[in-house]
N, C-alpha and C positions, 0 to 999 in steps of 0.2 A: 504494500500500500504506500502511496506517495501523497504527502499533504502539500497543497499549494494554498497560497493566500494572496489577497489583493487589499491594498490599503492606501487611501488618499490621506497623506499625512499633513496636508495643509502647511507645508514648509516648516513643520514642527511647532506650529503655533497652536496652543491648546484652547479650550473653551474659556480659560481664564485670561486669554490674550497674552500669555507668556510663551516665549520660544524655549522649549525644553526638549531637545533631541533625545536626552536620556530616557524620557518617558516613552517615546516611540520604540526605542530599543527594548525597553522593559515589556512592552506589549508584544513585540515580536518574539521575545523569549517565552511568553505565556503561550503563544500559538504553536511555536516550534515547527514551522513549516519547512519543507525541503527547499522550496522556491517561493519568493515573494515578489509580486509586481507592485511597485510603488507609483503613486501619482503625486504631483506637486512636491517632488523630492529635491528640486533645485530652487534656489531663490530666483525671483522674477527679473531683477535688475542687476546692473553692473556686470560682474564676472560670471553671474549665474552659478555661483559656487554651491556645492551640495549643502542642503539644510542639515544633513546628517554628516558630521565631520568624519572623514575616512579613518582617522586615528581612533575615534570613539567606536566606530563599527568594528575595527580590528581588535580593540582592547576588551570590548564588552560582549561580543557575539562570535558565533562560528560562521558568519557570513562574509562573502566577498561580493563586491559590486561588479556586474558584467561591464567590461570596458567598452563603451560605445564610441569612444574616441571623438567626443564632441569638443567641449571646452576643458581646459587643463584642470580646473577645480570642480567640474560638474561630474555627476555620476549618471546622467540621463539625457534625454532628448525631449525638450519642452516639458521637463519635469517627470517624464516616464523613465523609471529605472527598474532593474531586476537584481535582486539579491539572491545568491545561491550559497548553499552550505559548502564549506571548503572541501568536503569529501566528494563532491560531485564534479563532473568535468563539463566545461563549456566547449561545445564542439564548433559553434559558429554563432554569429550575431550580426544584426543589421538594423539600420533605421528604416522605418516605413514612412514614405511620404503620403500625406493625405490632404485632400482639399479642405481648406479651413478659412473661416471668417475671423476667428480668434486664434491666438497662438496655441495650436493643438498638434499632436503627433502620436506616433506609435512606434514600438520597438519589438524586435523578435530575437529570441535566443534559443538555440538548439542545445539541449543539455542531456547528458547521460547520467541517470540516477539508478544506482544499483542494477545495472545491466539493461535498463529501459531507456530508450531515446525518446525525449519529449520536446516538442516545439512549444515554447512559451511566448505568447504575445501579450504585451502590456500596452494599454491604450487609455487615453483620456479624450472623450469626444466633446463635440460642440455643445456649449451651454445654451445657446439660443434655440437650437433645434433645426436651424436652417440647412445644415449639412450632415446631420448625424447618419441618415440612411446612406447617403453618398459615401461618407467616410467608412462605414462598415463594408460597403461593396468594394471600395479600394483596398482595404485591409485584407479581405478574404481573397480578392483577386491576386494580390501579391503573394499571399501564403500558398495558394494553389500552384503558383509557378515556381516555388522553391523546391529544389531537389536535394536529397531524396524526400519523398513523401514521408511524413512522420505523424504519429498521434499528436493532436494539437489542443492546447488549452489557451483560450483567450480570456484575459482578465482586465478589469479596470473600472474606472468611473465613466459610465456611459451617459450620465446626466439624463437618463430616460425615466420620466415619471410614470409612463404607462406601464402596466404590469404585463401586458401581452402584445401591444401594438407598437407603433412607431418604428424605431430602428431595430427592435427585437425581431420583427418579421423577416429581416434579412438573414437571420441565422437559421433558416430552414435547413433541416438535415443535421443540425447540431443539438446538443442537449444543454439546457440552461439550468444550472444547479439551483435548488430551492434554498438559497442562503438566508433569505429574510431581509427585512428593512435594515438599512445601515445609516440613514441620515434623518434627522440630526442626531448626533451621538447622545445628547442628553435625553432626547425623546424620539427614538427612531420610528419614522412613519413611511419613509420613501426607500424603494429598492434601487437607488442610483448606481450602486456597485454590483457587478455581476461576474460570475465565473461560468464560462461556456466551453463545452468540450466537444471534440469530434466524436463521430458515432462509434469509433473503435475503443473508446474509453468508458469505463463504468464508474459512476459516482456512488460510492457506498454510504457516504455521510457528508453533510455540509451544514454550515451555519454562519451566524454573525457572532463575532467574539465580543462579549460584554463583560467588563470587569471594572472595578473602581478606577484603574489607571486608564483603560481605553475610553472611558466616558469623559476623561479630562484631556487626553493627549492630543485629540484632533476633533474637528466637527463631524468627521465620518468615523464610523466603526469599521474595523477590518472584517473581511469575510474570508471564509476558508472552505476547502473541500478535500476529501480523501478520495483519490482516484486510483484505478488500476486498469490494466489492459483487459478487455473482454476475453 
């Protein structure tokens, strides 16, 4: 069984408006996922440096950030980053270009986990809703063209308030894990964050991680899923 998670960390600014990256890392330790897709992982202005200091990730966790080779002090692309346990191997990675009105993007990393190859896609879609369906089509189109074909998990903040419609209809043939509402972390009512798997993967369990720390660390709660090959 492989555990994956997705977390919009809001640049490590909590519901108390304090930037406390150590709280995000404490939440990740509670979930203990093999792979984590992060959104809003980099600061918005200036050098776009990582909101999670690399030295803090190394000192406090068993994770390494997939090197997407964007800016020197950044760990992602438009805030999208992927953390992987040190014991797993990153086989390949890339930035996915998507049409956007706002600064939005997606990333992909192929990872070998205990003998299983997985394609992990992290994404943060349009807030306004003008481009979300188009963005999903672009992401899926680029993934389908990547060789070799691999079991795929797409994760991130879709900004989709609809439970079944909107951009979700573009994932026909995929499975959307029933993770539950993740926004707002103090009173979660919206399923903005999603984990979506290809048909060759089985989701045995999934949920939204709620704890005293996760309710303060960001305005989103992290979501997780346990997956295995069918």
